[in-house]
ZADO-1210 file (C-alpha; in nm, 4 decimals, padded with zeros to 6 digits):
<atoms>
<atom x="00.0000" y="00.0000" z="00.0000" code="MET" pos="1"/>
<atom x="00.1139" y="00.3545" z="-00.0642" code="ARG" pos="2"/>
<atom x="00.1564" y="00.5709" z="00.2448" code="ILE" pos="3"/>
<atom x="00.1526" y="00.9448" z="00.1831" code="GLU" pos="4"/>
<atom x="00.3641" y="01.1455" z="00.4264" code="VAL" pos="5"/>
<atom x="00.3934" y="01.5179" z="00.4864" code="PHE" pos="6"/>
<atom x="00.7319" y="01.5961" z="00.6423" code="SER" pos="7"/>
<atom x="00.9278" y="01.8964" z="00.7575" code="GLY" pos="8"/>
<atom x="01.2447" y="01.9751" z="00.5618" code="ASN" pos="9"/>
<atom x="01.4727" y="01.8768" z="00.8466" code="GLY" pos="10"/>
<atom x="01.3825" y="01.5094" z="00.8035" code="MET" pos="11"/>
<atom x="01.4848" y="01.4938" z="00.4383" code="ARG" pos="12"/>
<atom x="01.8305" y="01.3368" z="00.4822" code="ALA" pos="13"/>
<atom x="01.7175" y="01.0901" z="00.7490" code="ALA" pos="14"/>
<atom x="01.4079" y="00.9764" z="00.5588" code="LEU" pos="15"/>
<atom x="01.6131" y="00.9320" z="00.2419" code="ALA" pos="16"/>
<atom x="01.7877" y="00.6511" z="00.4314" code="GLN" pos="17"/>
<atom x="01.4978" y="00.5239" z="00.6397" code="LEU" pos="18"/>
<atom x="01.2266" y="00.5130" z="00.3731" code="ALA" pos="19"/>
<atom x="01.3902" y="00.2334" z="00.1686" code="PRO" pos="20"/>
<atom x="01.4479" y="00.0320" z="00.4874" code="GLN" pos="21"/>
<atom x="01.0826" y="00.0598" z="00.5860" code="PHE" pos="22"/>
<atom x="00.9638" y="-00.0199" z="00.2338" code="GLU" pos="23"/>
<atom x="01.1735" y="-00.3361" z="00.2189" code="ARG" pos="24"/>
<atom x="01.0544" y="-00.4532" z="00.5600" code="ALA" pos="25"/>
<atom x="00.6858" y="-00.3703" z="00.5145" code="SER" pos="26"/>
<atom x="00.6204" y="-00.4060" z="00.1432" code="GLY" pos="27"/>
<atom x="00.4533" y="-00.0646" z="00.1515" code="ASP" pos="28"/>
<atom x="00.5606" y="00.2385" z="-00.0522" code="THR" pos="29"/>
<atom x="00.6228" y="00.5835" z="00.0922" code="LEU" pos="30"/>
<atom x="00.5446" y="00.9026" z="-00.0951" code="GLN" pos="31"/>
<atom x="00.6943" y="01.1896" z="00.1003" code="VAL" pos="32"/>
<atom x="00.6570" y="01.5615" z="00.0343" code="SER" pos="33"/>
<atom x="00.8737" y="01.8112" z="00.2242" code="TYR" pos="34"/>
<atom x="00.7827" y="02.1619" z="00.3374" code="ASP" pos="35"/>
<atom x="00.8274" y="02.3876" z="00.6403" code="PRO" pos="36"/>
<atom x="00.5712" y="02.3202" z="00.9098" code="GLY" pos="37"/>
<atom x="00.3863" y="02.6463" z="00.8447" code="GLN" pos="38"/>
<atom x="00.3375" y="02.5552" z="00.4796" code="ILE" pos="39"/>
<atom x="00.2220" y="02.2030" z="00.5693" code="ILE" pos="40"/>
<atom x="-00.0306" y="02.3556" z="00.8074" code="LEU" pos="41"/>
<atom x="-00.1636" y="02.5829" z="00.5337" code="ARG" pos="42"/>
<atom x="-00.1817" y="02.2940" z="00.2867" code="ARG" pos="43"/>
<atom x="-00.3875" y="02.0856" z="00.5287" code="VAL" pos="44"/>
<atom x="-00.6157" y="02.3766" z="00.6146" code="GLU" pos="45"/>
<atom x="-00.6714" y="02.4236" z="00.2399" code="ALA" pos="46"/>
<atom x="-00.7961" y="02.0669" z="00.2075" code="GLY" pos="47"/>
<atom x="-00.4879" y="01.8541" z="00.1383" code="GLU" pos="48"/>
<atom x="-00.4373" y="01.5402" z="00.3425" code="THR" pos="49"/>
<atom x="-00.2012" y="01.2459" z="00.3775" code="ALA" pos="50"/>
<atom x="-00.1633" y="00.9364" z="00.5932" code="ASP" pos="51"/>
<atom x="00.1198" y="01.0417" z="00.8244" code="ALA" pos="52"/>
<atom x="00.2887" y="01.3666" z="00.9185" code="VAL" pos="53"/>
<atom x="00.6364" y="01.4264" z="01.0650" code="VAL" pos="54"/>
<atom x="00.6827" y="01.7874" z="01.1768" code="VAL" pos="55"/>
<atom x="00.7748" y="02.0106" z="01.4659" code="GLY" pos="56"/>
<atom x="00.5883" y="01.9538" z="01.7902" code="GLU" pos="57"/>
<atom x="00.4075" y="02.2888" z="01.7757" code="GLU" pos="58"/>
<atom x="00.2765" y="02.2202" z="01.4249" code="THR" pos="59"/>
<atom x="00.1536" y="01.8703" z="01.5017" code="ILE" pos="60"/>
<atom x="-00.0216" y="01.9967" z="01.8136" code="ASP" pos="61"/>
<atom x="-00.2046" y="02.2532" z="01.6019" code="ARG" pos="62"/>
<atom x="-00.3042" y="01.9808" z="01.3560" code="LEU" pos="63"/>
<atom x="-00.4344" y="01.7701" z="01.6447" code="ILE" pos="64"/>
<atom x="-00.6221" y="02.0628" z="01.7997" code="ALA" pos="65"/>
<atom x="-00.8011" y="02.1230" z="01.4699" code="ARG" pos="66"/>
<atom x="-00.8942" y="01.7581" z="01.4280" code="GLY" pos="67"/>
<atom x="-00.6696" y="01.6805" z="01.1320" code="PHE" pos="68"/>
<atom x="-00.4418" y="01.4356" z="01.3152" code="VAL" pos="69"/>
<atom x="-00.5461" y="01.1683" z="01.5659" code="ALA" pos="70"/>
<atom x="-00.4292" y="01.2696" z="01.9132" code="ALA" pos="71"/>
<atom x="-00.3656" y="00.9090" z="02.0209" code="ALA" pos="72"/>
<atom x="-00.1189" y="00.8617" z="01.7347" code="SER" pos="73"/>
<atom x="00.1149" y="01.1426" z="01.8433" code="ARG" pos="74"/>
<atom x="00.4722" y="01.0215" z="01.8956" code="ARG" pos="75"/>
<atom x="00.7752" y="01.2375" z="01.9773" code="VAL" pos="76"/>
<atom x="01.0793" y="01.1278" z="01.7748" code="LEU" pos="77"/>
<atom x="01.3784" y="01.3637" z="01.7947" code="THR" pos="78"/>
<atom x="01.5279" y="01.6866" z="01.9259" code="ARG" pos="79"/>
<atom x="01.7789" y="01.9188" z="01.7598" code="ASN" pos="80"/>
<atom x="01.9238" y="02.2659" z="01.7805" code="GLY" pos="81"/>
<atom x="01.9981" y="02.5449" z="01.5342" code="ILE" pos="82"/>
<atom x="02.3462" y="02.5939" z="01.3918" code="GLY" pos="83"/>
<atom x="02.5589" y="02.8164" z="01.1723" code="LEU" pos="84"/>
<atom x="02.7438" y="02.7011" z="00.8607" code="ALA" pos="85"/>
<atom x="02.9958" y="02.8364" z="00.6085" code="VAL" pos="86"/>
<atom x="03.1407" y="02.7100" z="00.2825" code="ARG" pos="87"/>
<atom x="03.3655" y="02.4066" z="00.3256" code="ALA" pos="88"/>
<atom x="03.7239" y="02.5082" z="00.4103" code="ALA" pos="89"/>
<atom x="03.6264" y="02.8748" z="00.4590" code="ALA" pos="90"/>
<atom x="03.7409" y="03.0483" z="00.7803" code="PRO" pos="91"/>
<atom x="03.5070" y="02.9615" z="01.0655" code="LYS" pos="92"/>
<atom x="03.3797" y="03.2451" z="01.2847" code="PRO" pos="93"/>
<atom x="03.3963" y="03.2074" z="01.6606" code="ASP" pos="94"/>
<atom x="03.0397" y="03.1612" z="01.7904" code="ILE" pos="95"/>
<atom x="03.1258" y="03.0116" z="02.1300" code="ALA" pos="96"/>
<atom x="02.9432" y="03.2838" z="02.3239" code="THR" pos="97"/>
<atom x="02.6505" y="03.5124" z="02.2565" code="GLU" pos="98"/>
<atom x="02.8807" y="03.8139" z="02.2196" code="ALA" pos="99"/>
<atom x="03.0991" y="03.6324" z="01.9677" code="ARG" pos="100"/>
<atom x="02.7951" y="03.5078" z="01.7785" code="PHE" pos="101"/>
<atom x="02.6705" y="03.8667" z="01.7518" code="VAL" pos="102"/>
<atom x="03.0119" y="03.9726" z="01.6234" code="GLN" pos="103"/>
<atom x="02.9998" y="03.6961" z="01.3612" code="ALA" pos="104"/>
<atom x="02.6634" y="03.8250" z="01.2395" code="LEU" pos="105"/>
<atom x="02.7993" y="04.1792" z="01.2205" code="ARG" pos="106"/>
<atom x="03.1087" y="04.0667" z="01.0283" code="ALA" pos="107"/>
<atom x="02.9307" y="03.8459" z="00.7748" code="ALA" pos="108"/>
<atom x="02.8796" y="03.9943" z="00.4304" code="ARG" pos="109"/>
<atom x="02.5538" y="03.8040" z="00.3801" code="SER" pos="110"/>
<atom x="02.3362" y="03.5797" z="00.5969" code="ILE" pos="111"/>
<atom x="02.0911" y="03.3148" z="00.4762" code="ALA" pos="112"/>
<atom x="01.7887" y="03.1883" z="00.6674" code="TYR" pos="113"/>
<atom x="01.4391" y="03.0703" z="00.5817" code="THR" pos="114"/>
<atom x="01.1364" y="03.2956" z="00.6028" code="SER" pos="115"/>
<atom x="00.8841" y="03.0223" z="00.6892" code="GLU" pos="116"/>
<atom x="01.0916" y="02.7433" z="00.8412" code="GLY" pos="117"/>
<atom x="01.0919" y="02.7098" z="01.2196" code="ALA" pos="118"/>
<atom x="01.4576" y="02.8106" z="01.2502" code="SER" pos="119"/>
<atom x="01.4108" y="03.1154" z="01.0293" code="GLY" pos="120"/>
<atom x="01.1050" y="03.2337" z="01.2194" code="ILE" pos="121"/>
<atom x="01.2990" y="03.1973" z="01.5435" code="TYR" pos="122"/>
<atom x="01.6071" y="03.3725" z="01.4020" code="PHE" pos="123"/>
<atom x="01.3959" y="03.6667" z="01.2806" code="ALA" pos="124"/>
<atom x="01.2636" y="03.7099" z="01.6354" code="ALA" pos="125"/>
<atom x="01.6112" y="03.6623" z="01.7835" code="LEU" pos="126"/>
<atom x="01.7724" y="03.9420" z="01.5838" code="ILE" pos="127"/>
<atom x="01.4911" y="04.1719" z="01.6954" code="GLU" pos="128"/>
<atom x="01.5647" y="04.0832" z="02.0562" code="ARG" pos="129"/>
<atom x="01.9376" y="04.1378" z="02.0062" code="LEU" pos="130"/>
<atom x="01.8851" y="04.4739" z="01.8363" code="GLY" pos="131"/>
<atom x="02.0348" y="04.3459" z="01.5090" code="LEU" pos="132"/>
<atom x="01.7250" y="04.3275" z="01.2908" code="ALA" pos="133"/>
<atom x="01.7955" y="04.6207" z="01.0580" code="ASP" pos="134"/>
<atom x="02.1587" y="04.5239" z="01.0112" code="MET" pos="135"/>
<atom x="02.0847" y="04.1563" z="00.9401" code="VAL" pos="136"/>
<atom x="01.7882" y="04.2235" z="00.7127" code="ARG" pos="137"/>
<atom x="02.0035" y="04.4560" z="00.5022" code="ALA" pos="138"/>
<atom x="02.2273" y="04.1645" z="00.4051" code="LYS" pos="139"/>
<atom x="01.9806" y="03.8764" z="00.4388" code="ALA" pos="140"/>
<atom x="01.9247" y="03.6122" z="00.1741" code="ARG" pos="141"/>
<atom x="01.5995" y="03.4298" z="00.2422" code="THR" pos="142"/>
<atom x="01.3678" y="03.1741" z="00.0879" code="GLN" pos="143"/>
<atom x="01.0483" y="03.0183" z="00.2303" code="PRO" pos="144"/>
<atom x="01.1986" y="02.6773" z="00.3090" code="GLY" pos="145"/>
<atom x="01.4334" y="02.4144" z="00.1725" code="GLY" pos="146"/>
<atom x="01.7998" y="02.3648" z="00.2539" code="LEU" pos="147"/>
<atom x="01.9206" y="02.7193" z="00.3091" code="ILE" pos="148"/>
<atom x="02.2851" y="02.6071" z="00.3147" code="GLY" pos="149"/>
<atom x="02.2614" y="02.5666" z="-00.0624" code="GLU" pos="150"/>
<atom x="02.2739" y="02.9470" z="-00.0888" code="LEU" pos="151"/>
<atom x="02.6303" y="02.9274" z="00.0400" code="ILE" pos="152"/>
<atom x="02.7203" y="02.6971" z="-00.2491" code="LEU" pos="153"/>
<atom x="02.5742" y="02.9365" z="-00.5062" code="THR" pos="154"/>
<atom x="02.7699" y="03.2266" z="-00.3577" code="GLY" pos="155"/>
<atom x="02.4548" y="03.4086" z="-00.2474" code="GLU" pos="156"/>
<atom x="02.5394" y="03.3886" z="00.1218" code="ALA" pos="157"/>
<atom x="02.8510" y="03.3746" z="00.3355" code="GLU" pos="158"/>
<atom x="02.6869" y="03.2097" z="00.6353" code="ILE" pos="159"/>
<atom x="02.3627" y="03.0179" z="00.6867" code="ALA" pos="160"/>
<atom x="02.1468" y="02.9747" z="00.9937" code="ILE" pos="161"/>
<atom x="01.9196" y="02.6699" z="01.0104" code="GLN" pos="162"/>
<atom x="01.8454" y="02.3597" z="01.2114" code="GLN" pos="163"/>
<atom x="02.1541" y="02.1412" z="01.2373" code="LEU" pos="164"/>
<atom x="02.0159" y="01.8385" z="01.0450" code="PRO" pos="165"/>
<atom x="01.9276" y="02.0632" z="00.7502" code="GLU" pos="166"/>
<atom x="02.2753" y="02.2161" z="00.7428" code="LEU" pos="167"/>
<atom x="02.4385" y="01.8736" z="00.7682" code="LEU" pos="168"/>
<atom x="02.2331" y="01.7584" z="00.4681" code="ALA" pos="169"/>
<atom x="02.4191" y="01.9976" z="00.2328" code="VAL" pos="170"/>
<atom x="02.7498" y="01.8635" z="00.0954" code="PRO" pos="171"/>
<atom x="03.0126" y="02.1317" z="00.0459" code="GLY" pos="172"/>
<atom x="02.9413" y="02.3376" z="00.3566" code="ILE" pos="173"/>
<atom x="03.0885" y="02.3099" z="00.7061" code="ASP" pos="174"/>
<atom x="02.8821" y="02.3393" z="01.0211" code="VAL" pos="175"/>
<atom x="03.0669" y="02.5748" z="01.2545" code="VAL" pos="176"/>
<atom x="02.8579" y="02.4577" z="01.5483" code="GLY" pos="177"/>
<atom x="02.5309" y="02.5043" z="01.7334" code="PRO" pos="178"/>
<atom x="02.4264" y="02.8502" z="01.8467" code="LEU" pos="179"/>
<atom x="02.5354" y="02.9431" z="02.2000" code="PRO" pos="180"/>
<atom x="02.3041" y="02.8182" z="02.4736" code="ASP" pos="181"/>
<atom x="02.1771" y="03.1674" z="02.5561" code="THR" pos="182"/>
<atom x="02.0370" y="03.2125" z="02.2036" code="VAL" pos="183"/>
<atom x="01.9668" y="02.8490" z="02.1166" code="GLN" pos="184"/>
<atom x="01.6230" y="02.7022" z="02.0531" code="LYS" pos="185"/>
<atom x="01.5747" y="02.3266" z="02.0686" code="ILE" pos="186"/>
<atom x="01.3177" y="02.1872" z="01.8275" code="ALA" pos="187"/>
<atom x="01.1260" y="01.8673" z="01.8931" code="THR" pos="188"/>
<atom x="00.9939" y="01.6609" z="01.6032" code="THR" pos="189"/>
<atom x="00.6830" y="01.4465" z="01.6368" code="ALA" pos="190"/>
<atom x="00.4782" y="01.2218" z="01.4103" code="ALA" pos="191"/>
<atom x="00.1112" y="01.1386" z="01.3840" code="GLY" pos="192"/>
<atom x="-00.1548" y="00.9700" z="01.1721" code="VAL" pos="193"/>
<atom x="-00.4110" y="01.1753" z="00.9843" code="PHE" pos="194"/>
<atom x="-00.7669" y="01.1284" z="01.1050" code="ALA" pos="195"/>
<atom x="-00.9650" y="00.9297" z="00.8496" code="GLY" pos="196"/>
<atom x="-00.6583" y="00.7919" z="00.6698" code="SER" pos="197"/>
<atom x="-00.7322" y="00.4830" z="00.4621" code="SER" pos="198"/>
<atom x="-00.3826" y="00.3597" z="00.5482" code="ALA" pos="199"/>
<atom x="-00.3960" y="00.4367" z="00.9203" code="ALA" pos="200"/>
<atom x="-00.2557" y="00.0996" z="01.0274" code="THR" pos="201"/>
<atom x="00.0348" y="00.1246" z="00.7854" code="GLN" pos="202"/>
<atom x="00.0999" y="00.4869" z="00.8874" code="ALA" pos="203"/>
<atom x="00.1098" y="00.3793" z="01.2529" code="ALA" pos="204"/>
<atom x="00.3574" y="00.1054" z="01.1600" code="ASP" pos="205"/>
<atom x="00.5745" y="00.3678" z="00.9915" code="LEU" pos="206"/>
<atom x="00.5747" y="00.5842" z="01.3036" code="ILE" pos="207"/>
<atom x="00.6637" y="00.2823" z="01.5171" code="GLU" pos="208"/>
<atom x="00.9556" y="00.2146" z="01.2817" code="PHE" pos="209"/>
<atom x="01.0718" y="00.5770" z="01.3059" code="LEU" pos="210"/>
<atom x="01.0804" y="00.5403" z="01.6851" code="ALA" pos="211"/>
<atom x="01.2836" y="00.2174" z="01.6706" code="SER" pos="212"/>
<atom x="01.6511" y="00.1826" z="01.7721" code="PRO" pos="213"/>
<atom x="01.7458" y="00.1273" z="01.4057" code="ARG" pos="214"/>
<atom x="01.5889" y="00.4605" z="01.3087" code="ALA" pos="215"/>
<atom x="01.7384" y="00.6413" z="01.6090" code="ARG" pos="216"/>
<atom x="02.0877" y="00.5470" z="01.4891" code="ALA" pos="217"/>
<atom x="02.0165" y="00.7074" z="01.1502" code="VAL" pos="218"/>
<atom x="01.8696" y="01.0163" z="01.3142" code="PHE" pos="219"/>
<atom x="02.1829" y="01.0588" z="01.5278" code="ARG" pos="220"/>
<atom x="02.4043" y="01.0373" z="01.2213" code="ALA" pos="221"/>
<atom x="02.1923" y="01.3106" z="01.0602" code="CYS" pos="222"/>
<atom x="02.2310" y="01.5540" z="01.3492" code="GLY" pos="223"/>
<atom x="01.9324" y="01.4699" z="01.5697" code="PHE" pos="224"/>
<atom x="01.9313" y="01.3880" z="01.9387" code="ASP" pos="225"/>
<atom x="01.7016" y="01.1317" z="02.0959" code="SER" pos="226"/>
<atom x="01.3763" y="01.2771" z="02.2238" code="ALA" pos="227"/>
<atom x="01.3953" y="01.0691" z="02.5423" code="SER" pos="228"/>
</atoms>
């Protein structure tokens, strides 16, 4: 049976490895579409549906509250932070403390982040809080979602800010490190089954697989921490 999945962008690299494993074990086929959580929410509100969803905890809770996803199916999978990346082999700025991170933002010629991804929404609020909004926006390179580190490869941006798994998914860039603790935001990813799915049993099996030790090992290699 075909299982349709809506997933956040951060899961792309991990699911590229896990989907074939699940398909071989189950005999089912996964069809996964990737978008930032805010776009997935709008798609569902506009009438689109799937069998399973893998997104940030806040988004899945909104889907549950509005009756789109079965509350009993909710399963927390992973945690991860936000990081900063540069082109491979380029000098790495010191971001060990909040003050040094601020200096790195001031020194960068251009800064890439998403406009609708969870990390980009957080970063936009963070630069307001730090009093850097006008300066950063003047040299920002943004797009709604996707792997923002790719803008480093095209020469459009010197540094990129995004969730660590999404940065690690881009060959040719180096992750300098996670943001300092004082400005870090940890994201939690959860999965659930759409209410009324014709493949609800298979979707639940998929979620169980994604919570298995085999899947956790892949998630760790892709930059995620265990949710437990």
